[in-house]
mmCIF file as gemmi writes it, N, C-alpha and C atoms, coordinates in Angstrom:
data_model
loop_
_atom_site.group_PDB
_atom_site.id
_atom_site.type_symbol
_atom_site.label_atom_id
_atom_site.label_alt_id
_atom_site.label_comp_id
_atom_site.label_asym_id
_atom_site.label_entity_id
_atom_site.label_seq_id
_atom_site.pdbx_PDB_ins_code
_atom_site.Cartn_x
_atom_site.Cartn_y
_atom_site.Cartn_z
_atom_site.occupancy
_atom_site.B_iso_or_equiv
_atom_site.pdbx_formal_charge
_atom_site.auth_seq_id
_atom_site.auth_asym_id
_atom_site.pdbx_PDB_model_num
ATOM 1 N N . UNK Axp A 1 ? -72.791 36.982 -105.649 1 0 ? 1 A 1
ATOM 2 C CA . UNK Axp A 1 ? -73.412 38.254 -105.791 1 0 ? 1 A 1
ATOM 3 C C . UNK Axp A 1 ? -74.542 38.447 -104.787 1 0 ? 1 A 1
ATOM 4 N N . UNK Axp A 2 ? -75.321 37.388 -104.553 1 0 ? 2 A 1
ATOM 5 C CA . UNK Axp A 2 ? -76.43 37.483 -103.602 1 0 ? 2 A 1
ATOM 6 C C . UNK Axp A 2 ? -75.925 37.708 -102.181 1 0 ? 2 A 1
ATOM 7 N N . UNK Axp A 3 ? -74.776 37.141 -101.868 1 0 ? 3 A 1
ATOM 8 C CA . UNK Axp A 3 ? -74.182 37.356 -100.545 1 0 ? 3 A 1
ATOM 9 C C . UNK Axp A 3 ? -73.813 38.83 -100.384 1 0 ? 3 A 1
ATOM 10 N N . UNK Axp A 4 ? -73.218 39.405 -101.402 1 0 ? 4 A 1
ATOM 11 C CA . UNK Axp A 4 ? -72.835 40.821 -101.353 1 0 ? 4 A 1
ATOM 12 C C . UNK Axp A 4 ? -74.062 41.716 -101.27 1 0 ? 4 A 1
ATOM 13 N N . UNK Axp A 5 ? -75.106 41.391 -102.011 1 0 ? 5 A 1
ATOM 14 C CA . UNK Axp A 5 ? -76.342 42.183 -101.945 1 0 ? 5 A 1
ATOM 15 C C . UNK Axp A 5 ? -76.934 42.108 -100.551 1 0 ? 5 A 1
ATOM 16 N N . UNK Axp A 6 ? -76.9 40.928 -99.942 1 0 ? 6 A 1
ATOM 17 C CA . UNK Axp A 6 ? -77.476 40.781 -98.594 1 0 ? 6 A 1
ATOM 18 C C . UNK Axp A 6 ? -76.76 41.683 -97.584 1 0 ? 6 A 1
ATOM 19 N N . UNK Axp A 7 ? -75.461 41.91 -97.779 1 0 ? 7 A 1
ATOM 20 C CA . UNK Axp A 7 ? -74.704 42.773 -96.868 1 0 ? 7 A 1
ATOM 21 C C . UNK Axp A 7 ? -75.077 44.245 -97.017 1 0 ? 7 A 1
ATOM 22 N N . UNK Axp A 8 ? -75.575 44.611 -98.183 1 0 ? 8 A 1
ATOM 23 C CA . UNK Axp A 8 ? -75.921 46.011 -98.451 1 0 ? 8 A 1
ATOM 24 C C . UNK Axp A 8 ? -77.332 46.38 -98.013 1 0 ? 8 A 1
ATOM 25 N N . UNK Axp A 9 ? -78.142 45.389 -97.727 1 0 ? 9 A 1
ATOM 26 C CA . UNK Axp A 9 ? -79.53 45.645 -97.349 1 0 ? 9 A 1
ATOM 27 C C . UNK Axp A 9 ? -79.604 46.222 -95.942 1 0 ? 9 A 1
ATOM 28 N N . UNK Axp A 10 ? -80.347 47.291 -95.778 1 0 ? 10 A 1
ATOM 29 C CA . UNK Axp A 10 ? -80.542 47.895 -94.453 1 0 ? 10 A 1
ATOM 30 C C . UNK Axp A 10 ? -81.631 47.16 -93.67 1 0 ? 10 A 1
ATOM 31 N N . UNK Axp A 11 ? -82.593 46.621 -94.385 1 0 ? 11 A 1
ATOM 32 C CA . UNK Axp A 11 ? -83.677 45.87 -93.765 1 0 ? 11 A 1
ATOM 33 C C . UNK Axp A 11 ? -83.221 44.425 -93.548 1 0 ? 11 A 1
ATOM 34 N N . UNK Axp A 12 ? -83.276 43.953 -92.298 1 0 ? 12 A 1
ATOM 35 C CA . UNK Axp A 12 ? -82.803 42.606 -91.982 1 0 ? 12 A 1
ATOM 36 C C . UNK Axp A 12 ? -83.583 41.528 -92.712 1 0 ? 12 A 1
ATOM 37 N N . UNK Axp A 13 ? -84.887 41.728 -92.889 1 0 ? 13 A 1
ATOM 38 C CA . UNK Axp A 13 ? -85.707 40.739 -93.587 1 0 ? 13 A 1
ATOM 39 C C . UNK Axp A 13 ? -85.281 40.618 -95.05 1 0 ? 13 A 1
ATOM 40 N N . UNK Axp A 14 ? -84.974 41.753 -95.669 1 0 ? 14 A 1
ATOM 41 C CA . UNK Axp A 14 ? -84.504 41.736 -97.062 1 0 ? 14 A 1
ATOM 42 C C . UNK Axp A 14 ? -83.128 41.079 -97.152 1 0 ? 14 A 1
ATOM 43 N N . UNK Axp A 15 ? -82.25 41.403 -96.217 1 0 ? 15 A 1
ATOM 44 C CA . UNK Axp A 15 ? -80.911 40.808 -96.195 1 0 ? 15 A 1
ATOM 45 C C . UNK Axp A 15 ? -81.005 39.296 -96.053 1 0 ? 15 A 1
ATOM 46 N N . UNK Axp A 16 ? -81.875 38.842 -95.172 1 0 ? 16 A 1
ATOM 47 C CA . UNK Axp A 16 ? -82.053 37.402 -94.958 1 0 ? 16 A 1
ATOM 48 C C . UNK Axp A 16 ? -82.574 36.732 -96.223 1 0 ? 16 A 1
ATOM 49 N N . UNK Axp A 17 ? -83.472 37.397 -96.938 1 0 ? 17 A 1
ATOM 50 C CA . UNK Axp A 17 ? -84.026 36.828 -98.157 1 0 ? 17 A 1
ATOM 51 C C . UNK Axp A 17 ? -82.921 36.568 -99.184 1 0 ? 17 A 1
ATOM 52 N N . UNK Axp A 18 ? -82.021 37.529 -99.38 1 0 ? 18 A 1
ATOM 53 C CA . UNK Axp A 18 ? -80.932 37.35 -100.334 1 0 ? 18 A 1
ATOM 54 C C . UNK Axp A 18 ? -79.951 36.275 -99.882 1 0 ? 18 A 1
ATOM 55 N N . UNK Axp A 19 ? -79.654 36.254 -98.581 1 0 ? 19 A 1
ATOM 56 C CA . UNK Axp A 19 ? -78.747 35.226 -98.073 1 0 ? 19 A 1
ATOM 57 C C . UNK Axp A 19 ? -79.376 33.841 -98.197 1 0 ? 19 A 1
ATOM 58 N N . UNK Axp A 20 ? -80.665 33.737 -97.951 1 0 ? 20 A 1
ATOM 59 C CA . UNK Axp A 20 ? -81.353 32.45 -98.111 1 0 ? 20 A 1
ATOM 60 C C . UNK Axp A 20 ? -81.287 31.959 -99.55 1 0 ? 20 A 1
ATOM 61 N N . UNK Axp A 21 ? -81.461 32.881 -100.505 1 0 ? 21 A 1
ATOM 62 C CA . UNK Axp A 21 ? -81.35 32.491 -101.918 1 0 ? 21 A 1
ATOM 63 C C . UNK Axp A 21 ? -79.937 32.006 -102.236 1 0 ? 21 A 1
ATOM 64 N N . UNK Axp A 22 ? -78.937 32.703 -101.728 1 0 ? 22 A 1
ATOM 65 C CA . UNK Axp A 22 ? -77.547 32.302 -101.956 1 0 ? 22 A 1
ATOM 66 C C . UNK Axp A 22 ? -77.285 30.916 -101.376 1 0 ? 22 A 1
ATOM 67 N N . UNK Axp A 23 ? -77.771 30.682 -100.175 1 0 ? 23 A 1
ATOM 68 C CA . UNK Axp A 23 ? -77.568 29.377 -99.538 1 0 ? 23 A 1
ATOM 69 C C . UNK Axp A 23 ? -78.287 28.26 -100.298 1 0 ? 23 A 1
ATOM 70 N N . UNK Axp A 24 ? -79.436 28.561 -100.838 1 0 ? 24 A 1
ATOM 71 C CA . UNK Axp A 24 ? -80.174 27.557 -101.615 1 0 ? 24 A 1
ATOM 72 C C . UNK Axp A 24 ? -79.375 27.156 -102.861 1 0 ? 24 A 1
ATOM 73 N N . UNK Axp A 25 ? -78.792 28.126 -103.522 1 0 ? 25 A 1
ATOM 74 C CA . UNK Axp A 25 ? -77.972 27.844 -104.7 1 0 ? 25 A 1
ATOM 75 C C . UNK Axp A 25 ? -76.739 27.029 -104.309 1 0 ? 25 A 1
ATOM 76 N N . UNK Axp A 26 ? -76.072 27.412 -103.229 1 0 ? 26 A 1
ATOM 77 C CA . UNK Axp A 26 ? -74.86 26.711 -102.8 1 0 ? 26 A 1
ATOM 78 C C . UNK Axp A 26 ? -75.179 25.274 -102.394 1 0 ? 26 A 1
ATOM 79 N N . UNK Axp A 27 ? -76.287 25.075 -101.698 1 0 ? 27 A 1
ATOM 80 C CA . UNK Axp A 27 ? -76.684 23.701 -101.341 1 0 ? 27 A 1
ATOM 81 C C . UNK Axp A 27 ? -76.952 22.865 -102.59 1 0 ? 27 A 1
ATOM 82 N N . UNK Axp A 28 ? -77.562 23.467 -103.592 1 0 ? 28 A 1
ATOM 83 C CA . UNK Axp A 28 ? -77.808 22.753 -104.846 1 0 ? 28 A 1
ATOM 84 C C . UNK Axp A 28 ? -76.512 22.385 -105.546 1 0 ? 28 A 1
ATOM 85 N N . UNK Axp A 29 ? -75.546 23.297 -105.537 1 0 ? 29 A 1
ATOM 86 C CA . UNK Axp A 29 ? -74.248 23.009 -106.149 1 0 ? 29 A 1
ATOM 87 C C . UNK Axp A 29 ? -73.493 21.935 -105.386 1 0 ? 29 A 1
ATOM 88 N N . UNK Axp A 30 ? -73.694 21.858 -104.082 1 0 ? 30 A 1
ATOM 89 C CA . UNK Axp A 30 ? -72.985 20.882 -103.248 1 0 ? 30 A 1
ATOM 90 C C . UNK Axp A 30 ? -73.285 19.453 -103.689 1 0 ? 30 A 1
ATOM 91 N N . UNK Axp A 31 ? -74.436 19.242 -104.301 1 0 ? 31 A 1
ATOM 92 C CA . UNK Axp A 31 ? -74.781 17.903 -104.789 1 0 ? 31 A 1
ATOM 93 C C . UNK Axp A 31 ? -73.902 17.475 -105.957 1 0 ? 31 A 1
ATOM 94 N N . UNK Axp A 32 ? -73.181 18.413 -106.557 1 0 ? 32 A 1
ATOM 95 C CA . UNK Axp A 32 ? -72.338 18.123 -107.71 1 0 ? 32 A 1
ATOM 96 C C . UNK Axp A 32 ? -70.864 18.375 -107.423 1 0 ? 32 A 1
ATOM 97 N N . UNK Axp A 33 ? -70.47 18.321 -106.147 1 0 ? 33 A 1
ATOM 98 C CA . UNK Axp A 33 ? -69.081 18.577 -105.77 1 0 ? 33 A 1
ATOM 99 C C . UNK Axp A 33 ? -68.351 17.28 -105.464 1 0 ? 33 A 1
ATOM 100 N N . UNK Axp A 34 ? -67.07 17.287 -105.795 1 0 ? 34 A 1
ATOM 101 C CA . UNK Axp A 34 ? -66.186 16.174 -105.47 1 0 ? 34 A 1
ATOM 102 C C . UNK Axp A 34 ? -64.888 16.777 -104.947 1 0 ? 34 A 1
ATOM 103 N N . UNK Axp A 35 ? -64.659 16.674 -103.649 1 0 ? 35 A 1
ATOM 104 C CA . UNK Axp A 35 ? -63.48 17.28 -103.026 1 0 ? 35 A 1
ATOM 105 C C . UNK Axp A 35 ? -62.301 16.308 -102.945 1 0 ? 35 A 1
ATOM 106 N N . UNK Axp A 36 ? -62.378 15.186 -103.65 1 0 ? 36 A 1
ATOM 107 C CA . UNK Axp A 36 ? -61.266 14.236 -103.657 1 0 ? 36 A 1
ATOM 108 C C . UNK Axp A 36 ? -60.247 14.626 -104.718 1 0 ? 36 A 1
ATOM 109 N N . UNK Axp A 37 ? -59.159 13.889 -104.772 1 0 ? 37 A 1
ATOM 110 C CA . UNK Axp A 37 ? -58.127 14.122 -105.781 1 0 ? 37 A 1
ATOM 111 C C . UNK Axp A 37 ? -58.412 13.364 -107.076 1 0 ? 37 A 1
ATOM 112 N N . UNK Axp A 38 ? -59.572 12.745 -107.182 1 0 ? 38 A 1
ATOM 113 C CA . UNK Axp A 38 ? -59.894 11.916 -108.338 1 0 ? 38 A 1
ATOM 114 C C . UNK Axp A 38 ? -60.286 12.712 -109.585 1 0 ? 38 A 1
ATOM 115 N N . UNK Axp A 39 ? -60.6 13.986 -109.435 1 0 ? 39 A 1
ATOM 116 C CA . UNK Axp A 39 ? -61.047 14.797 -110.554 1 0 ? 39 A 1
ATOM 117 C C . UNK Axp A 39 ? -60.216 16.063 -110.673 1 0 ? 39 A 1
ATOM 118 N N . UNK Axp A 40 ? -60.327 16.715 -111.827 1 0 ? 40 A 1
ATOM 119 C CA . UNK Axp A 40 ? -59.571 17.943 -112.069 1 0 ? 40 A 1
ATOM 120 C C . UNK Axp A 40 ? -60.222 19.17 -111.455 1 0 ? 40 A 1
ATOM 121 N N . UNK Axp A 41 ? -61.478 19.062 -111.066 1 0 ? 41 A 1
ATOM 122 C CA . UNK Axp A 41 ? -62.148 20.212 -110.462 1 0 ? 41 A 1
ATOM 123 C C . UNK Axp A 41 ? -63.083 19.74 -109.361 1 0 ? 41 A 1
ATOM 124 N N . UNK Axp A 42 ? -63.535 20.682 -108.561 1 0 ? 42 A 1
ATOM 125 C CA . UNK Axp A 42 ? -64.437 20.378 -107.447 1 0 ? 42 A 1
ATOM 126 C C . UNK Axp A 42 ? -65.87 20.261 -107.938 1 0 ? 42 A 1
ATOM 127 N N . UNK Axp A 43 ? -66.328 21.254 -108.66 1 0 ? 43 A 1
ATOM 128 C CA . UNK Axp A 43 ? -67.7 21.286 -109.146 1 0 ? 43 A 1
ATOM 129 C C . UNK Axp A 43 ? -67.792 20.45 -110.416 1 0 ? 43 A 1
ATOM 130 N N . UNK Axp A 44 ? -68.514 19.344 -110.336 1 0 ? 44 A 1
ATOM 131 C CA . UNK Axp A 44 ? -68.63 18.421 -111.453 1 0 ? 44 A 1
ATOM 132 C C . UNK Axp A 44 ? -69.837 18.762 -112.319 1 0 ? 44 A 1
ATOM 133 N N . UNK Axp A 45 ? -69.758 18.403 -113.567 1 0 ? 45 A 1
ATOM 134 C CA . UNK Axp A 45 ? -70.851 18.587 -114.52 1 0 ? 45 A 1
ATOM 135 C C . UNK Axp A 45 ? -71.289 20.051 -114.59 1 0 ? 45 A 1
ATOM 136 N N . UNK Axp A 46 ? -70.316 20.93 -114.694 1 0 ? 46 A 1
ATOM 137 C CA . UNK Axp A 46 ? -70.599 22.361 -114.715 1 0 ? 46 A 1
ATOM 138 C C . UNK Axp A 46 ? -71.258 22.807 -116.009 1 0 ? 46 A 1
ATOM 139 N N . UNK Axp A 47 ? -71.006 22.097 -117.076 1 0 ? 47 A 1
ATOM 140 C CA . UNK Axp A 47 ? -71.466 22.542 -118.377 1 0 ? 47 A 1
ATOM 141 C C . UNK Axp A 47 ? -71.769 21.326 -119.243 1 0 ? 47 A 1
ATOM 142 N N . UNK Axp A 48 ? -72.77 21.428 -120.029 1 0 ? 48 A 1
ATOM 143 C CA . UNK Axp A 48 ? -73.056 20.386 -121.009 1 0 ? 48 A 1
ATOM 144 C C . UNK Axp A 48 ? -72.598 20.848 -122.371 1 0 ? 48 A 1
ATOM 145 N N . UNK Axp A 49 ? -71.72 20.105 -122.985 1 0 ? 49 A 1
ATOM 146 C CA . UNK Axp A 49 ? -71.276 20.439 -124.333 1 0 ? 49 A 1
ATOM 147 C C . UNK Axp A 49 ? -72.24 19.768 -125.307 1 0 ? 49 A 1
ATOM 148 N N . UNK Axp A 50 ? -72.99 20.555 -126 1 0 ? 50 A 1
ATOM 149 C CA . UNK Axp A 50 ? -74.076 20.028 -126.815 1 0 ? 50 A 1
ATOM 150 C C . UNK Axp A 50 ? -73.656 19.69 -128.244 1 0 ? 50 A 1
ATOM 151 N N . UNK Axp A 51 ? -72.374 19.653 -128.518 1 0 ? 51 A 1
ATOM 152 C CA . UNK Axp A 51 ? -71.913 19.372 -129.875 1 0 ? 51 A 1
ATOM 153 C C . UNK Axp A 51 ? -71.892 17.881 -130.187 1 0 ? 51 A 1
ATOM 154 N N . UNK Axp A 52 ? -72.09 17.033 -129.214 1 0 ? 52 A 1
ATOM 155 C CA . UNK Axp A 52 ? -72.087 15.588 -129.442 1 0 ? 52 A 1
ATOM 156 C C . UNK Axp A 52 ? -73.444 15.006 -129.065 1 0 ? 52 A 1
ATOM 157 N N . UNK Axp A 53 ? -73.821 13.918 -129.676 1 0 ? 53 A 1
ATOM 158 C CA . UNK Axp A 53 ? -75.121 13.317 -129.361 1 0 ? 53 A 1
ATOM 159 C C . UNK Axp A 53 ? -75.258 12.876 -127.906 1 0 ? 53 A 1
ATOM 160 N N . UNK Axp A 54 ? -74.152 12.501 -127.258 1 0 ? 54 A 1
ATOM 161 C CA . UNK Axp A 54 ? -74.248 12.026 -125.873 1 0 ? 54 A 1
ATOM 162 C C . UNK Axp A 54 ? -74.141 13.149 -124.844 1 0 ? 54 A 1
ATOM 163 N N . UNK Axp A 55 ? -73.966 14.398 -125.289 1 0 ? 55 A 1
ATOM 164 C CA . UNK Axp A 55 ? -73.875 15.572 -124.416 1 0 ? 55 A 1
ATOM 165 C C . UNK Axp A 55 ? -72.81 15.404 -123.33 1 0 ? 55 A 1
ATOM 166 N N . UNK Axp A 56 ? -71.57 15.584 -123.7 1 0 ? 56 A 1
ATOM 167 C CA . UNK Axp A 56 ? -70.449 15.481 -122.756 1 0 ? 56 A 1
ATOM 168 C C . UNK Axp A 56 ? -70.523 16.591 -121.715 1 0 ? 56 A 1
ATOM 169 N N . UNK Axp A 57 ? -70.184 16.256 -120.491 1 0 ? 57 A 1
ATOM 170 C CA . UNK Axp A 57 ? -70.112 17.251 -119.425 1 0 ? 57 A 1
ATOM 171 C C . UNK Axp A 57 ? -68.645 17.585 -119.192 1 0 ? 57 A 1
ATOM 172 N N . UNK Axp A 58 ? -68.365 18.863 -119.09 1 0 ? 58 A 1
ATOM 173 C CA . UNK Axp A 58 ? -66.999 19.318 -118.846 1 0 ? 58 A 1
ATOM 174 C C . UNK Axp A 58 ? -66.979 20.168 -117.584 1 0 ? 58 A 1
ATOM 175 N N . UNK Axp A 59 ? -65.816 20.253 -116.97 1 0 ? 59 A 1
ATOM 176 C CA . UNK Axp A 59 ? -65.644 21.05 -115.763 1 0 ? 59 A 1
ATOM 177 C C . UNK Axp A 59 ? -65.143 22.433 -116.135 1 0 ? 59 A 1
ATOM 178 N N . UNK Axp A 60 ? -65.596 23.427 -115.407 1 0 ? 60 A 1
ATOM 179 C CA . UNK Axp A 60 ? -65.204 24.807 -115.662 1 0 ? 60 A 1
ATOM 180 C C . UNK Axp A 60 ? -64.488 25.351 -114.432 1 0 ? 60 A 1
ATOM 181 N N . UNK Axp A 61 ? -63.251 25.801 -114.602 1 0 ? 61 A 1
ATOM 182 C CA . UNK Axp A 61 ? -62.44 26.26 -113.482 1 0 ? 61 A 1
ATOM 183 C C . UNK Axp A 61 ? -63.065 27.448 -112.777 1 0 ? 61 A 1
ATOM 184 N N . UNK Axp A 62 ? -63.749 28.324 -113.505 1 0 ? 62 A 1
ATOM 185 C CA . UNK Axp A 62 ? -64.337 29.475 -112.834 1 0 ? 62 A 1
ATOM 186 C C . UNK Axp A 62 ? -65.541 29.081 -111.993 1 0 ? 62 A 1
ATOM 187 N N . UNK Axp A 63 ? -66.137 27.922 -112.254 1 0 ? 63 A 1
ATOM 188 C CA . UNK Axp A 63 ? -67.184 27.413 -111.373 1 0 ? 63 A 1
ATOM 189 C C . UNK Axp A 63 ? -66.611 27.099 -109.995 1 0 ? 63 A 1
ATOM 190 N N . UNK Axp A 64 ? -65.433 26.469 -109.982 1 0 ? 64 A 1
ATOM 191 C CA . UNK Axp A 64 ? -64.758 26.185 -108.714 1 0 ? 64 A 1
ATOM 192 C C . UNK Axp A 64 ? -64.414 27.477 -107.982 1 0 ? 64 A 1
ATOM 193 N N . UNK Axp A 65 ? -63.893 28.459 -108.722 1 0 ? 65 A 1
ATOM 194 C CA . UNK Axp A 65 ? -63.493 29.72 -108.106 1 0 ? 65 A 1
ATOM 195 C C . UNK Axp A 65 ? -64.664 30.377 -107.391 1 0 ? 65 A 1
ATOM 196 N N . UNK Axp A 66 ? -65.784 30.545 -108.092 1 0 ? 66 A 1
ATOM 197 C CA . UNK Axp A 66 ? -66.917 31.242 -107.497 1 0 ? 66 A 1
ATOM 198 C C . UNK Axp A 66 ? -67.574 30.437 -106.378 1 0 ? 66 A 1
ATOM 199 N N . UNK Axp A 67 ? -67.552 29.132 -106.479 1 0 ? 67 A 1
ATOM 200 C CA . UNK Axp A 67 ? -68.069 28.298 -105.393 1 0 ? 67 A 1
ATOM 201 C C . UNK Axp A 67 ? -67.208 28.486 -104.138 1 0 ? 67 A 1
ATOM 202 N N . UNK Axp A 68 ? -65.891 28.403 -104.283 1 0 ? 68 A 1
ATOM 203 C CA . UNK Axp A 68 ? -65 28.569 -103.13 1 0 ? 68 A 1
ATOM 204 C C . UNK Axp A 68 ? -65.073 29.985 -102.564 1 0 ? 68 A 1
ATOM 205 N N . UNK Axp A 69 ? -65.214 30.974 -103.438 1 0 ? 69 A 1
ATOM 206 C CA . UNK Axp A 69 ? -65.357 32.354 -102.965 1 0 ? 69 A 1
ATOM 207 C C . UNK Axp A 69 ? -66.613 32.492 -102.113 1 0 ? 69 A 1
ATOM 208 N N . UNK Axp A 70 ? -67.713 31.922 -102.562 1 0 ? 70 A 1
ATOM 209 C CA . UNK Axp A 70 ? -68.962 31.988 -101.799 1 0 ? 70 A 1
ATOM 210 C C . UNK Axp A 70 ? -68.824 31.272 -100.462 1 0 ? 70 A 1
ATOM 211 N N . UNK Axp A 71 ? -68.2 30.099 -100.459 1 0 ? 71 A 1
ATOM 212 C CA . UNK Axp A 71 ? -68.016 29.36 -99.206 1 0 ? 71 A 1
ATOM 213 C C . UNK Axp A 71 ? -67.144 30.139 -98.228 1 0 ? 71 A 1
ATOM 214 N N . UNK Axp A 72 ? -66.114 30.798 -98.734 1 0 ? 72 A 1
ATOM 215 C CA . UNK Axp A 72 ? -65.248 31.583 -97.857 1 0 ? 72 A 1
ATOM 216 C C . UNK Axp A 72 ? -66 32.784 -97.283 1 0 ? 72 A 1
ATOM 217 N N . UNK Axp A 73 ? -66.829 33.424 -98.091 1 0 ? 73 A 1
ATOM 218 C CA . UNK Axp A 73 ? -67.599 34.57 -97.602 1 0 ? 73 A 1
ATOM 219 C C . UNK Axp A 73 ? -68.598 34.139 -96.531 1 0 ? 73 A 1
ATOM 220 N N . UNK Axp A 74 ? -69.213 33.003 -96.723 1 0 ? 74 A 1
ATOM 221 C CA . UNK Axp A 74 ? -70.154 32.493 -95.725 1 0 ? 74 A 1
ATOM 222 C C . UNK Axp A 74 ? -69.424 32.189 -94.424 1 0 ? 74 A 1
ATOM 223 N N . UNK Axp A 75 ? -68.185 31.737 -94.546 1 0 ? 75 A 1
ATOM 224 C CA . UNK Axp A 75 ? -67.37 31.42 -93.377 1 0 ? 75 A 1
ATOM 225 C C . UNK Axp A 75 ? -66.818 32.668 -92.696 1 0 ? 75 A 1
ATOM 226 N N . UNK Axp A 76 ? -67 33.841 -93.333 1 0 ? 76 A 1
ATOM 227 C CA . UNK Axp A 76 ? -66.549 35.081 -92.729 1 0 ? 76 A 1
ATOM 228 C C . UNK Axp A 76 ? -65.203 35.559 -93.218 1 0 ? 76 A 1
ATOM 229 N N . UNK Axp A 77 ? -64.607 34.867 -94.174 1 0 ? 77 A 1
ATOM 230 C CA . UNK Axp A 77 ? -63.311 35.273 -94.702 1 0 ? 77 A 1
ATOM 231 C C . UNK Axp A 77 ? -63.529 36.19 -95.885 1 0 ? 77 A 1
ATOM 232 N N . UNK Axp A 78 ? -63.377 37.488 -95.683 1 0 ? 78 A 1
ATOM 233 C CA . UNK Axp A 78 ? -63.597 38.469 -96.732 1 0 ? 78 A 1
ATOM 234 C C . UNK Axp A 78 ? -62.378 38.696 -97.599 1 0 ? 78 A 1
ATOM 235 N N . UNK Axp A 79 ? -61.21 38.282 -97.124 1 0 ? 79 A 1
ATOM 236 C CA . UNK Axp A 79 ? -59.98 38.493 -97.871 1 0 ? 79 A 1
ATOM 237 C C . UNK Axp A 79 ? -59.678 37.222 -98.661 1 0 ? 79 A 1
ATOM 238 N N . UNK Axp A 80 ? -59.685 37.36 -99.973 1 0 ? 80 A 1
ATOM 239 C CA . UNK Axp A 80 ? -59.393 36.225 -100.836 1 0 ? 80 A 1
ATOM 240 C C . UNK Axp A 80 ? -57.944 36.316 -101.301 1 0 ? 80 A 1
ATOM 241 N N . UNK Axp A 81 ? -57.21 35.24 -101.182 1 0 ? 81 A 1
ATOM 242 C CA . UNK Axp A 81 ? -55.782 35.269 -101.445 1 0 ? 81 A 1
ATOM 243 C C . UNK Axp A 81 ? -55.386 34.705 -102.782 1 0 ? 81 A 1
ATOM 244 N N . UNK Axp A 82 ? -56.323 34.451 -103.662 1 0 ? 82 A 1
ATOM 245 C CA . UNK Axp A 82 ? -55.914 33.931 -104.963 1 0 ? 82 A 1
ATOM 246 C C . UNK Axp A 82 ? -56.178 34.91 -106.037 1 0 ? 82 A 1
C-alpha cells in the first residue's frame, strides 16, 4: 500500500518518504524469509498462535503473496500474473 501511495504523491519528498517506509518494512520482513524448498512458505513466523503455552508460529500464505507483490512492484513489474 505504501508503494502505491508513493506513486500518487506529486511532491517528490513525500513520495520518497512513503517509499522509504515501504522499504523499511520489506527489509524487516526479509529477516524472516526462507527461499529454500525446506518450508511451506517464504515468510516464516508470520503469526503467533496464542492458544498454546509455547506460542506456536504458523505461516500465512497471504503474507507470502503480499511480500512477493511488493518485491515485484519495487522491481518495476506492475503486472501480476497470479
